[in-house]
PyMOL Python script that loads the backbone (N, CA, C, O; Angstrom):
from pymol import cmd

cmd.read_pdbstr("""\
ATOM      1  N   MET A   1      31.751  92.667 -64.420  1.00  0.00           N
ATOM      2  CA  MET A   1      32.901  93.565 -64.413  1.00  0.00           C
ATOM      3  C   MET A   1      33.019  94.047 -63.401  1.00  0.00           C
ATOM      4  O   MET A   1      31.980  94.314 -62.797  1.00  0.00           O
ATOM      5  N   LEU A   2      34.774  94.481 -62.559  1.00  0.00           N
ATOM      6  CA  LEU A   2      34.992  94.899 -61.022  1.00  0.00           C
ATOM      7  C   LEU A   2      34.945  96.137 -60.959  1.00  0.00           C
ATOM      8  O   LEU A   2      35.394  97.092 -61.592  1.00  0.00           O
ATOM      9  N   CYS A   3      34.257  95.939 -59.990  1.00  0.00           N
ATOM     10  CA  CYS A   3      33.434  97.432 -59.191  1.00  0.00           C
ATOM     11  C   CYS A   3      34.334  97.676 -57.908  1.00  0.00           C
ATOM     12  O   CYS A   3      34.323  96.960 -56.907  1.00  0.00           O
ATOM     13  N   PRO A   4      35.113  98.799 -58.100  1.00  0.00           N
ATOM     14  CA  PRO A   4      36.222  99.348 -56.680  1.00  0.00           C
ATOM     15  C   PRO A   4      35.091  99.028 -55.383  1.00  0.00           C
ATOM     16  O   PRO A   4      33.923  99.414 -55.419  1.00  0.00           O
ATOM     17  N   GLY A   5      35.649  98.309 -54.335  1.00  0.00           N
ATOM     18  CA  GLY A   5      35.041  98.507 -53.284  1.00  0.00           C
ATOM     19  C   GLY A   5      34.002  96.854 -53.129  1.00  0.00           C
ATOM     20  O   GLY A   5      33.673  96.416 -52.027  1.00  0.00           O
ATOM     21  N   ASN A   6      33.703  96.286 -54.219  1.00  0.00           N
ATOM     22  CA  ASN A   6      33.413  95.069 -54.066  1.00  0.00           C
ATOM     23  C   ASN A   6      33.961  93.776 -53.598  1.00  0.00           C
ATOM     24  O   ASN A   6      33.392  92.742 -53.246  1.00  0.00           O
ATOM     25  N   GLY A   7      35.207  94.096 -53.683  1.00  0.00           N
ATOM     26  CA  GLY A   7      36.035  93.195 -52.999  1.00  0.00           C
ATOM     27  C   GLY A   7      36.538  92.274 -53.868  1.00  0.00           C
ATOM     28  O   GLY A   7      37.743  92.161 -53.644  1.00  0.00           O
ATOM     29  N   GLN A   8      36.184  91.571 -54.745  1.00  0.00           N
ATOM     30  CA  GLN A   8      35.891  90.815 -56.622  1.00  0.00           C
ATOM     31  C   GLN A   8      37.336  90.960 -56.733  1.00  0.00           C
ATOM     32  O   GLN A   8      38.064  89.970 -56.653  1.00  0.00           O
ATOM     33  N   GLY A   9      37.783  92.106 -56.907  1.00  0.00           N
ATOM     34  CA  GLY A   9      39.566  92.018 -57.233  1.00  0.00           C
ATOM     35  C   GLY A   9      40.361  91.145 -56.158  1.00  0.00           C
ATOM     36  O   GLY A   9      41.276  90.388 -56.481  1.00  0.00           O
ATOM     37  N   GLU A  10      39.880  91.343 -54.735  1.00  0.00           N
ATOM     38  CA  GLU A  10      41.070  91.122 -53.821  1.00  0.00           C
ATOM     39  C   GLU A  10      40.555  89.837 -54.084  1.00  0.00           C
ATOM     40  O   GLU A  10      41.166  89.345 -55.033  1.00  0.00           O
ATOM     41  N   ARG A  11      39.738  89.135 -53.664  1.00  0.00           N
ATOM     42  CA  ARG A  11      39.565  87.653 -53.501  1.00  0.00           C
ATOM     43  C   ARG A  11      40.103  86.936 -54.744  1.00  0.00           C
ATOM     44  O   ARG A  11      40.864  85.982 -54.581  1.00  0.00           O
ATOM     45  N   SER A  12      39.759  87.330 -55.967  1.00  0.00           N
ATOM     46  CA  SER A  12      40.590  86.685 -57.066  1.00  0.00           C
ATOM     47  C   SER A  12      41.924  86.817 -56.440  1.00  0.00           C
ATOM     48  O   SER A  12      42.359  85.852 -55.811  1.00  0.00           O
ATOM     49  N   LEU A  13      42.487  87.691 -56.520  1.00  0.00           N
ATOM     50  CA  LEU A  13      44.235  87.618 -56.085  1.00  0.00           C
ATOM     51  C   LEU A  13      44.807  86.859 -54.715  1.00  0.00           C
ATOM     52  O   LEU A  13      45.901  86.296 -54.684  1.00  0.00           O
ATOM     53  N   TRP A  14      43.944  86.931 -53.656  1.00  0.00           N
ATOM     54  CA  TRP A  14      44.191  85.589 -53.128  1.00  0.00           C
ATOM     55  C   TRP A  14      44.279  84.433 -53.302  1.00  0.00           C
ATOM     56  O   TRP A  14      45.022  83.625 -52.744  1.00  0.00           O
ATOM     57  N   ALA A  15      43.170  84.216 -54.457  1.00  0.00           N
ATOM     58  CA  ALA A  15      42.667  83.209 -54.195  1.00  0.00           C
ATOM     59  C   ALA A  15      43.940  82.783 -55.348  1.00  0.00           C
ATOM     60  O   ALA A  15      44.361  81.636 -55.196  1.00  0.00           O
ATOM     61  N   ALA A  16      44.389  83.348 -56.133  1.00  0.00           N
ATOM     62  CA  ALA A  16      45.224  83.216 -57.035  1.00  0.00           C
ATOM     63  C   ALA A  16      46.822  82.803 -55.882  1.00  0.00           C
ATOM     64  O   ALA A  16      47.682  81.986 -56.212  1.00  0.00           O
ATOM     65  N   VAL A  17      46.834  83.331 -55.025  1.00  0.00           N
ATOM     66  CA  VAL A  17      48.182  82.754 -54.357  1.00  0.00           C
ATOM     67  C   VAL A  17      48.414  81.842 -53.729  1.00  0.00           C
ATOM     68  O   VAL A  17      49.482  81.289 -53.471  1.00  0.00           O
ATOM     69  N   LEU A  18      46.993  81.552 -53.331  1.00  0.00           N
ATOM     70  CA  LEU A  18      46.255  79.950 -53.094  1.00  0.00           C
ATOM     71  C   LEU A  18      46.197  78.546 -53.898  1.00  0.00           C
ATOM     72  O   LEU A  18      46.349  77.438 -53.384  1.00  0.00           O
ATOM     73  N   THR A  19      45.955  78.809 -55.220  1.00  0.00           N
ATOM     74  CA  THR A  19      46.067  77.622 -56.104  1.00  0.00           C
ATOM     75  C   THR A  19      47.740  77.733 -56.542  1.00  0.00           C
ATOM     76  O   THR A  19      48.313  76.687 -56.848  1.00  0.00           O
ATOM     77  N   THR A  20      48.473  78.995 -56.557  1.00  0.00           N
ATOM     78  CA  THR A  20      49.507  78.809 -56.874  1.00  0.00           C
ATOM     79  C   THR A  20      50.195  77.706 -55.968  1.00  0.00           C
ATOM     80  O   THR A  20      50.888  76.877 -56.558  1.00  0.00           O
ATOM     81  N   ALA A  21      50.102  77.638 -54.924  1.00  0.00           N
ATOM     82  CA  ALA A  21      50.966  77.129 -53.506  1.00  0.00           C
ATOM     83  C   ALA A  21      49.758  75.973 -53.993  1.00  0.00           C
ATOM     84  O   ALA A  21      50.549  75.394 -54.737  1.00  0.00           O
ATOM     85  N   ILE A  22      49.209  75.632 -54.068  1.00  0.00           N
ATOM     86  CA  ILE A  22      48.359  74.293 -53.836  1.00  0.00           C
ATOM     87  C   ILE A  22      49.049  73.718 -55.626  1.00  0.00           C
ATOM     88  O   ILE A  22      48.944  72.534 -55.943  1.00  0.00           O
ATOM     89  N   SER A  23      49.493  74.422 -56.281  1.00  0.00           N
ATOM     90  CA  SER A  23      50.142  73.734 -58.272  1.00  0.00           C
ATOM     91  C   SER A  23      51.285  73.627 -57.778  1.00  0.00           C
ATOM     92  O   SER A  23      51.759  72.560 -58.169  1.00  0.00           O
ATOM     93  N   ASP A  24      52.038  74.205 -57.075  1.00  0.00           N
ATOM     94  CA  ASP A  24      53.177  74.219 -57.075  1.00  0.00           C
ATOM     95  C   ASP A  24      53.767  72.577 -55.440  1.00  0.00           C
ATOM     96  O   ASP A  24      54.733  71.863 -55.170  1.00  0.00           O
ATOM     97  N   ALA A  25      52.532  72.833 -54.980  1.00  0.00           N
ATOM     98  CA  ALA A  25      52.749  71.210 -54.022  1.00  0.00           C
ATOM     99  C   ALA A  25      52.996  70.281 -54.470  1.00  0.00           C
ATOM    100  O   ALA A  25      53.987  69.557 -54.378  1.00  0.00           O
ATOM    101  N   ILE A  26      51.635  70.182 -55.286  1.00  0.00           N
ATOM    102  CA  ILE A  26      51.642  69.339 -55.836  1.00  0.00           C
ATOM    103  C   ILE A  26      51.862  69.071 -57.543  1.00  0.00           C
ATOM    104  O   ILE A  26      51.936  67.881 -57.849  1.00  0.00           O
ATOM    105  N   ARG A  27      51.926  69.653 -58.201  1.00  0.00           N
ATOM    106  CA  ARG A  27      52.723  69.691 -59.056  1.00  0.00           C
ATOM    107  C   ARG A  27      54.642  69.717 -59.588  1.00  0.00           C
ATOM    108  O   ARG A  27      55.434  69.398 -60.474  1.00  0.00           O
ATOM    109  N   GLY A  28      54.492  70.381 -58.198  1.00  0.00           N
ATOM    110  CA  GLY A  28      56.158  70.899 -58.078  1.00  0.00           C
ATOM    111  C   GLY A  28      57.105  69.647 -58.484  1.00  0.00           C
ATOM    112  O   GLY A  28      56.763  68.467 -58.409  1.00  0.00           O
ATOM    113  N   ARG A  29      58.293  70.104 -58.905  1.00  0.00           N
ATOM    114  CA  ARG A  29      59.721  68.443 -58.538  1.00  0.00           C
ATOM    115  C   ARG A  29      59.410  68.220 -57.154  1.00  0.00           C
ATOM    116  O   ARG A  29      59.333  69.064 -56.261  1.00  0.00           O
ATOM    117  N   PRO A  30      59.281  67.267 -57.102  1.00  0.00           N
ATOM    118  CA  PRO A  30      59.438  66.713 -56.246  1.00  0.00           C
ATOM    119  C   PRO A  30      60.288  66.832 -55.184  1.00  0.00           C
ATOM    120  O   PRO A  30      61.304  66.281 -55.608  1.00  0.00           O
ATOM    121  N   GLY A  31      60.620  67.364 -53.579  1.00  0.00           N
ATOM    122  CA  GLY A  31      62.177  67.954 -53.237  1.00  0.00           C
ATOM    123  C   GLY A  31      62.522  68.975 -53.706  1.00  0.00           C
ATOM    124  O   GLY A  31      63.384  69.559 -53.050  1.00  0.00           O
ATOM    125  N   SER A  32      62.176  69.472 -54.647  1.00  0.00           N
ATOM    126  CA  SER A  32      62.780  70.953 -54.804  1.00  0.00           C
ATOM    127  C   SER A  32      61.710  72.319 -54.135  1.00  0.00           C
ATOM    128  O   SER A  32      60.493  72.456 -54.256  1.00  0.00           O
ATOM    129  N   LEU A  33      62.820  73.280 -53.346  1.00  0.00           N
ATOM    130  CA  LEU A  33      62.304  73.872 -52.540  1.00  0.00           C
ATOM    131  C   LEU A  33      60.969  74.537 -52.960  1.00  0.00           C
ATOM    132  O   LEU A  33      60.138  74.804 -52.091  1.00  0.00           O
ATOM    133  N   ASP A  34      60.647  74.917 -54.756  1.00  0.00           N
ATOM    134  CA  ASP A  34      59.522  75.270 -54.086  1.00  0.00           C
ATOM    135  C   ASP A  34      58.297  74.485 -53.659  1.00  0.00           C
ATOM    136  O   ASP A  34      57.165  74.894 -53.398  1.00  0.00           O
ATOM    137  N   GLN A  35      58.760  73.355 -53.652  1.00  0.00           N
ATOM    138  CA  GLN A  35      57.478  72.299 -53.993  1.00  0.00           C
ATOM    139  C   GLN A  35      57.525  71.494 -52.247  1.00  0.00           C
ATOM    140  O   GLN A  35      56.617  70.754 -51.869  1.00  0.00           O
ATOM    141  N   MET A  36      58.809  71.851 -51.337  1.00  0.00           N
ATOM    142  CA  MET A  36      58.461  71.347 -50.214  1.00  0.00           C
ATOM    143  C   MET A  36      58.081  72.714 -49.588  1.00  0.00           C
ATOM    144  O   MET A  36      57.723  72.515 -48.427  1.00  0.00           O
ATOM    145  N   ALA A  37      58.016  74.197 -49.963  1.00  0.00           N
ATOM    146  CA  ALA A  37      58.012  75.097 -49.373  1.00  0.00           C
ATOM    147  C   ALA A  37      56.049  75.082 -49.059  1.00  0.00           C
ATOM    148  O   ALA A  37      55.517  75.025 -47.951  1.00  0.00           O
ATOM    149  N   ALA A  38      55.181  75.167 -50.711  1.00  0.00           N
ATOM    150  CA  ALA A  38      54.790  74.767 -50.750  1.00  0.00           C
ATOM    151  C   ALA A  38      53.783  74.201 -49.981  1.00  0.00           C
ATOM    152  O   ALA A  38      52.742  74.653 -49.503  1.00  0.00           O
ATOM    153  N   ASP A  39      54.566  72.616 -49.959  1.00  0.00           N
ATOM    154  CA  ASP A  39      53.673  71.689 -49.229  1.00  0.00           C
ATOM    155  C   ASP A  39      54.014  72.384 -47.410  1.00  0.00           C
ATOM    156  O   ASP A  39      53.006  72.894 -46.922  1.00  0.00           O
ATOM    157  N   ARG A  40      54.577  72.396 -47.001  1.00  0.00           N
ATOM    158  CA  ARG A  40      54.744  72.495 -45.369  1.00  0.00           C
ATOM    159  C   ARG A  40      54.061  73.906 -45.380  1.00  0.00           C
ATOM    160  O   ARG A  40      53.937  74.163 -44.182  1.00  0.00           O
ATOM    161  N   TRP A  41      53.689  74.676 -45.905  1.00  0.00           N
ATOM    162  CA  TRP A  41      52.786  75.784 -46.121  1.00  0.00           C
ATOM    163  C   TRP A  41      51.302  75.402 -45.591  1.00  0.00           C
ATOM    164  O   TRP A  41      50.867  75.644 -44.466  1.00  0.00           O
ATOM    165  N   LEU A  42      50.634  74.761 -46.633  1.00  0.00           N
ATOM    166  CA  LEU A  42      49.460  73.955 -46.527  1.00  0.00           C
ATOM    167  C   LEU A  42      49.616  73.368 -45.363  1.00  0.00           C
ATOM    168  O   LEU A  42      49.294  73.908 -44.305  1.00  0.00           O
ATOM    169  N   ARG A  43      50.153  72.145 -45.460  1.00  0.00           N
ATOM    170  CA  ARG A  43      50.240  71.789 -44.031  1.00  0.00           C
ATOM    171  C   ARG A  43      49.284  72.162 -43.014  1.00  0.00           C
ATOM    172  O   ARG A  43      48.127  71.892 -42.695  1.00  0.00           O
ATOM    173  N   SER A  44      50.838  73.351 -42.400  1.00  0.00           N
ATOM    174  CA  SER A  44      50.358  73.672 -41.267  1.00  0.00           C
ATOM    175  C   SER A  44      50.671  75.615 -40.900  1.00  0.00           C
ATOM    176  O   SER A  44      50.738  76.198 -39.818  1.00  0.00           O
ATOM    177  N   GLY A  45      50.787  76.095 -42.191  1.00  0.00           N
ATOM    178  CA  GLY A  45      50.992  77.558 -42.261  1.00  0.00           C
ATOM    179  C   GLY A  45      50.025  78.296 -41.315  1.00  0.00           C
ATOM    180  O   GLY A  45      48.997  77.825 -41.804  1.00  0.00           O
ATOM    181  N   THR A  46      49.679  78.915 -40.553  1.00  0.00           N
ATOM    182  CA  THR A  46      48.573  80.161 -40.049  1.00  0.00           C
ATOM    183  C   THR A  46      48.609  80.514 -41.317  1.00  0.00           C
ATOM    184  O   THR A  46      47.620  80.392 -42.041  1.00  0.00           O
ATOM    185  N   ASP A  47      49.638  80.944 -41.691  1.00  0.00           N
ATOM    186  CA  ASP A  47      49.120  82.231 -43.090  1.00  0.00           C
ATOM    187  C   ASP A  47      47.982  81.559 -44.302  1.00  0.00           C
ATOM    188  O   ASP A  47      46.935  82.160 -44.543  1.00  0.00           O
ATOM    189  N   MET A  48      48.246  80.599 -44.823  1.00  0.00           N
ATOM    190  CA  MET A  48      47.693  79.615 -45.165  1.00  0.00           C
ATOM    191  C   MET A  48      46.197  80.203 -44.828  1.00  0.00           C
ATOM    192  O   MET A  48      45.440  80.942 -45.457  1.00  0.00           O
ATOM    193  N   LEU A  49      46.124  79.652 -43.767  1.00  0.00           N
ATOM    194  CA  LEU A  49      44.258  80.094 -43.264  1.00  0.00           C
ATOM    195  C   LEU A  49      43.933  81.415 -43.507  1.00  0.00           C
ATOM    196  O   LEU A  49      42.752  81.620 -43.786  1.00  0.00           O
ATOM    197  N   GLU A  50      44.681  82.366 -43.473  1.00  0.00           N
ATOM    198  CA  GLU A  50      44.213  83.794 -43.238  1.00  0.00           C
ATOM    199  C   GLU A  50      44.311  83.651 -45.495  1.00  0.00           C
ATOM    200  O   GLU A  50      43.318  83.726 -46.218  1.00  0.00           O
ATOM    201  N   VAL A  51      45.211  83.527 -45.802  1.00  0.00           N
ATOM    202  CA  VAL A  51      45.055  83.658 -47.409  1.00  0.00           C
ATOM    203  C   VAL A  51      43.829  83.214 -47.778  1.00  0.00           C
ATOM    204  O   VAL A  51      43.168  83.981 -48.479  1.00  0.00           O
ATOM    205  N   ALA A  52      43.179  81.760 -47.366  1.00  0.00           N
ATOM    206  CA  ALA A  52      42.251  80.917 -47.691  1.00  0.00           C
ATOM    207  C   ALA A  52      40.724  81.896 -47.574  1.00  0.00           C
ATOM    208  O   ALA A  52      39.884  82.205 -48.420  1.00  0.00           O
ATOM    209  N   SER A  53      40.890  82.251 -45.757  1.00  0.00           N
ATOM    210  CA  SER A  53      39.942  83.341 -45.761  1.00  0.00           C
ATOM    211  C   SER A  53      39.562  84.452 -46.586  1.00  0.00           C
ATOM    212  O   SER A  53      38.460  84.944 -46.830  1.00  0.00           O
ATOM    213  N   LEU A  54      41.038  84.812 -47.060  1.00  0.00           N
ATOM    214  CA  LEU A  54      40.712  86.527 -48.040  1.00  0.00           C
ATOM    215  C   LEU A  54      40.082  85.930 -48.946  1.00  0.00           C
ATOM    216  O   LEU A  54      38.979  86.413 -49.203  1.00  0.00           O
ATOM    217  N   ALA A  55      40.529  84.666 -49.771  1.00  0.00           N
ATOM    218  CA  ALA A  55      40.307  84.463 -50.929  1.00  0.00           C
ATOM    219  C   ALA A  55      38.502  83.662 -50.890  1.00  0.00           C
ATOM    220  O   ALA A  55      38.099  82.906 -51.775  1.00  0.00           O
ATOM    221  N   GLY A  56      37.580  84.128 -49.514  1.00  0.00           N
ATOM    222  CA  GLY A  56      36.470  83.459 -49.641  1.00  0.00           C
ATOM    223  C   GLY A  56      36.361  81.851 -49.401  1.00  0.00           C
ATOM    224  O   GLY A  56      35.308  81.221 -49.500  1.00  0.00           O
ATOM    225  N   VAL A  57      37.556  81.328 -49.087  1.00  0.00           N
ATOM    226  CA  VAL A  57      37.122  79.675 -48.511  1.00  0.00           C
ATOM    227  C   VAL A  57      37.708  79.460 -47.153  1.00  0.00           C
ATOM    228  O   VAL A  57      38.450  80.128 -46.433  1.00  0.00           O
ATOM    229  N   ASP A  58      37.083  78.221 -47.042  1.00  0.00           N
ATOM    230  CA  ASP A  58      37.689  77.675 -45.387  1.00  0.00           C
ATOM    231  C   ASP A  58      39.184  77.261 -45.448  1.00  0.00           C
ATOM    232  O   ASP A  58      39.497  76.719 -46.508  1.00  0.00           O
ATOM    233  N   GLY A  59      39.941  77.371 -44.744  1.00  0.00           N
ATOM    234  CA  GLY A  59      41.387  77.297 -45.013  1.00  0.00           C
ATOM    235  C   GLY A  59      40.869  75.807 -44.390  1.00  0.00           C
ATOM    236  O   GLY A  59      40.936  74.723 -44.971  1.00  0.00           O
ATOM    237  N   ARG A  60      40.471  76.007 -43.384  1.00  0.00           N
ATOM    238  CA  ARG A  60      40.694  74.361 -42.574  1.00  0.00           C
ATOM    239  C   ARG A  60      39.701  72.993 -43.807  1.00  0.00           C
ATOM    240  O   ARG A  60      40.140  71.853 -43.966  1.00  0.00           O
ATOM    241  N   THR A  61      38.937  73.296 -44.211  1.00  0.00           N
ATOM    242  CA  THR A  61      38.417  72.874 -45.399  1.00  0.00           C
ATOM    243  C   THR A  61      39.540  72.569 -46.632  1.00  0.00           C
ATOM    244  O   THR A  61      39.217  71.566 -47.269  1.00  0.00           O
ATOM    245  N   VAL A  62      40.455  73.040 -46.981  1.00  0.00           N
ATOM    246  CA  VAL A  62      41.239  73.089 -47.946  1.00  0.00           C
ATOM    247  C   VAL A  62      42.408  72.503 -47.543  1.00  0.00           C
ATOM    248  O   VAL A  62      43.178  71.940 -48.320  1.00  0.00           O
ATOM    249  N   ARG A  63      42.634  72.647 -45.952  1.00  0.00           N
ATOM    250  CA  ARG A  63      43.881  71.648 -45.719  1.00  0.00           C
ATOM    251  C   ARG A  63      43.687  70.749 -45.494  1.00  0.00           C
ATOM    252  O   ARG A  63      44.608  69.954 -45.681  1.00  0.00           O
ATOM    253  N   ALA A  64      42.076  70.084 -44.810  1.00  0.00           N
ATOM    254  CA  ALA A  64      41.540  68.593 -44.951  1.00  0.00           C
ATOM    255  C   ALA A  64      41.423  67.911 -46.259  1.00  0.00           C
ATOM    256  O   ALA A  64      41.840  66.752 -46.269  1.00  0.00           O
ATOM    257  N   ARG A  65      41.035  68.293 -47.157  1.00  0.00           N
ATOM    258  CA  ARG A  65      41.411  68.506 -48.458  1.00  0.00           C
ATOM    259  C   ARG A  65      42.784  68.020 -49.437  1.00  0.00           C
ATOM    260  O   ARG A  65      42.913  66.978 -50.080  1.00  0.00           O
ATOM    261  N   TYR A  66      43.628  69.039 -49.312  1.00  0.00           N
ATOM    262  CA  TYR A  66      44.617  68.836 -49.259  1.00  0.00           C
ATOM    263  C   TYR A  66      45.403  67.501 -48.643  1.00  0.00           C
ATOM    264  O   TYR A  66      46.044  66.790 -49.416  1.00  0.00           O
ATOM    265  N   LEU A  67      45.355  67.297 -47.711  1.00  0.00           N
ATOM    266  CA  LEU A  67      45.881  66.664 -46.557  1.00  0.00           C
ATOM    267  C   LEU A  67      45.403  65.071 -47.414  1.00  0.00           C
ATOM    268  O   LEU A  67      46.454  64.507 -47.715  1.00  0.00           O
ATOM    269  N   ALA A  68      44.325  64.334 -47.811  1.00  0.00           N
ATOM    270  CA  ALA A  68      43.478  63.700 -48.131  1.00  0.00           C
ATOM    271  C   ALA A  68      44.089  63.648 -49.520  1.00  0.00           C
ATOM    272  O   ALA A  68      44.418  62.524 -49.900  1.00  0.00           O
ATOM    273  N   GLY A  69      44.184  64.109 -49.893  1.00  0.00           N
ATOM    274  CA  GLY A  69      44.982  63.726 -52.003  1.00  0.00           C
ATOM    275  C   GLY A  69      43.393  64.134 -52.467  1.00  0.00           C
ATOM    276  O   GLY A  69      43.035  63.734 -53.575  1.00  0.00           O
ATOM    277  N   MET A  70      42.319  65.013 -51.550  1.00  0.00           N
ATOM    278  CA  MET A  70      41.482  65.097 -52.875  1.00  0.00           C
ATOM    279  C   MET A  70      41.497  66.579 -53.365  1.00  0.00           C
ATOM    280  O   MET A  70      40.449  67.191 -53.158  1.00  0.00           O
ATOM    281  N   ILE A  71      42.540  67.281 -54.000  1.00  0.00           N
ATOM    282  CA  ILE A  71      42.281  68.513 -54.642  1.00  0.00           C
ATOM    283  C   ILE A  71      42.796  67.982 -56.227  1.00  0.00           C
ATOM    284  O   ILE A  71      43.742  67.196 -56.258  1.00  0.00           O
ATOM    285  N   ASN A  72      42.250  68.360 -57.347  1.00  0.00           N
ATOM    286  CA  ASN A  72      42.916  68.226 -58.639  1.00  0.00           C
ATOM    287  C   ASN A  72      43.175  69.194 -59.112  1.00  0.00           C
ATOM    288  O   ASN A  72      42.397  70.104 -59.399  1.00  0.00           O
ATOM    289  N   PRO A  73      44.155  69.155 -59.244  1.00  0.00           N
ATOM    290  CA  PRO A  73      45.493  70.861 -59.915  1.00  0.00           C
ATOM    291  C   PRO A  73      44.374  71.048 -61.101  1.00  0.00           C
ATOM    292  O   PRO A  73      43.610  72.013 -61.137  1.00  0.00           O
ATOM    293  N   ASP A  74      44.383  70.199 -61.872  1.00  0.00           N
ATOM    294  CA  ASP A  74      43.165  70.564 -63.216  1.00  0.00           C
ATOM    295  C   ASP A  74      41.828  71.601 -63.205  1.00  0.00           C
ATOM    296  O   ASP A  74      41.457  72.639 -63.753  1.00  0.00           O
ATOM    297  N   LEU A  75      41.374  70.649 -62.243  1.00  0.00           N
ATOM    298  CA  LEU A  75      40.436  71.810 -61.839  1.00  0.00           C
ATOM    299  C   LEU A  75      40.798  73.270 -61.305  1.00  0.00           C
ATOM    300  O   LEU A  75      40.265  74.214 -61.888  1.00  0.00           O
ATOM    301  N   LEU A  76      41.500  73.480 -60.442  1.00  0.00           N
ATOM    302  CA  LEU A  76      41.766  74.616 -59.442  1.00  0.00           C
ATOM    303  C   LEU A  76      42.774  76.280 -60.842  1.00  0.00           C
ATOM    304  O   LEU A  76      43.190  77.388 -60.500  1.00  0.00           O
ATOM    305  N   HIS A  77      42.771  75.700 -62.097  1.00  0.00           N
ATOM    306  CA  HIS A  77      43.453  76.378 -63.032  1.00  0.00           C
ATOM    307  C   HIS A  77      41.943  76.828 -63.878  1.00  0.00           C
ATOM    308  O   HIS A  77      41.584  77.868 -64.430  1.00  0.00           O
ATOM    309  N   THR A  78      41.360  75.622 -63.688  1.00  0.00           N
ATOM    310  CA  THR A  78      40.121  75.689 -64.276  1.00  0.00           C
ATOM    311  C   THR A  78      38.705  77.002 -64.028  1.00  0.00           C
ATOM    312  O   THR A  78      37.924  77.669 -64.707  1.00  0.00           O
ATOM    313  N   THR A  79      39.091  76.751 -62.528  1.00  0.00           N
ATOM    314  CA  THR A  79      38.320  77.670 -61.497  1.00  0.00           C
ATOM    315  C   THR A  79      38.609  78.869 -61.828  1.00  0.00           C
ATOM    316  O   THR A  79      37.882  79.620 -62.478  1.00  0.00           O
ATOM    317  N   ARG A  80      39.747  79.124 -61.375  1.00  0.00           N
ATOM    318  CA  ARG A  80      40.843  80.299 -61.379  1.00  0.00           C
ATOM    319  C   ARG A  80      41.009  80.884 -62.905  1.00  0.00           C
ATOM    320  O   ARG A  80      41.361  82.062 -62.835  1.00  0.00           O
ATOM    321  N   ARG A  81      40.895  80.525 -63.992  1.00  0.00           N
ATOM    322  CA  ARG A  81      40.532  81.382 -64.802  1.00  0.00           C
ATOM    323  C   ARG A  81      39.423  81.817 -64.852  1.00  0.00           C
ATOM    324  O   ARG A  81      39.214  83.014 -65.049  1.00  0.00           O
ATOM    325  N   ALA A  82      38.214  80.699 -64.640  1.00  0.00           N
ATOM    326  CA  ALA A  82      36.646  82.045 -64.807  1.00  0.00           C
ATOM    327  C   ALA A  82      36.610  83.180 -63.639  1.00  0.00           C
ATOM    328  O   ALA A  82      36.177  84.313 -63.853  1.00  0.00           O
ATOM    329  N   SER A  83      37.086  82.773 -62.447  1.00  0.00           N
ATOM    330  CA  SER A  83      37.250  83.372 -61.592  1.00  0.00           C
ATOM    331  C   SER A  83      38.420  85.242 -61.888  1.00  0.00           C
ATOM    332  O   SER A  83      38.484  86.323 -61.303  1.00  0.00           O
ATOM    333  N   MET A  84      39.047  84.651 -63.025  1.00  0.00           N
ATOM    334  CA  MET A  84      39.764  86.096 -63.261  1.00  0.00           C
ATOM    335  C   MET A  84      38.410  86.778 -64.797  1.00  0.00           C
ATOM    336  O   MET A  84      38.123  87.925 -65.142  1.00  0.00           O
ATOM    337  N   GLU A  85      38.026  85.683 -65.207  1.00  0.00           N
ATOM    338  CA  GLU A  85      37.025  86.034 -66.121  1.00  0.00           C
ATOM    339  C   GLU A  85      35.794  87.287 -65.837  1.00  0.00           C
ATOM    340  O   GLU A  85      35.598  88.415 -66.287  1.00  0.00           O
ATOM    341  N   ALA A  86      35.048  86.308 -64.739  1.00  0.00           N
ATOM    342  CA  ALA A  86      34.478  87.107 -63.848  1.00  0.00           C
ATOM    343  C   ALA A  86      34.889  88.790 -63.456  1.00  0.00           C
ATOM    344  O   ALA A  86      34.151  89.775 -63.474  1.00  0.00           O
ATOM    345  N   ALA A  87      36.034  88.708 -63.180  1.00  0.00           N
ATOM    346  CA  ALA A  87      36.530  90.014 -62.513  1.00  0.00           C
ATOM    347  C   ALA A  87      36.483  90.643 -63.535  1.00  0.00           C
ATOM    348  O   ALA A  87      36.216  91.826 -63.326  1.00  0.00           O
ATOM    349  N   GLU A  88      36.666  90.309 -64.880  1.00  0.00           N
ATOM    350  CA  GLU A  88      37.194  91.666 -65.582  1.00  0.00           C
ATOM    351  C   GLU A  88      35.531  92.184 -66.025  1.00  0.00           C
ATOM    352  O   GLU A  88      35.355  93.243 -66.628  1.00  0.00           O
TER     353      GLU A  88
END
""", "prot")
cmd.dss("prot")
cmd.show_as("cartoon", "prot")
cmd.util.cbc("prot")
cmd.orient("prot")
């Protein structure tokens, strides 16, 4: 159960921002503005590092795995769903 002050809700929110960007970059229509913006944000955005930190993950590791093609978008949604259920 989500308790005020434990930060789980905030971490879940920032994790959703991060997973949405990764999904847009990987699964977005190639060449679309959303896909290109998400890719650029993941590759070089300093904001991405801050969002990852707020989500409780290491942004540099996320970026390295993204650049290496080592992120499975199917697992992102499974993990996000489990995180959301845990926060309820």
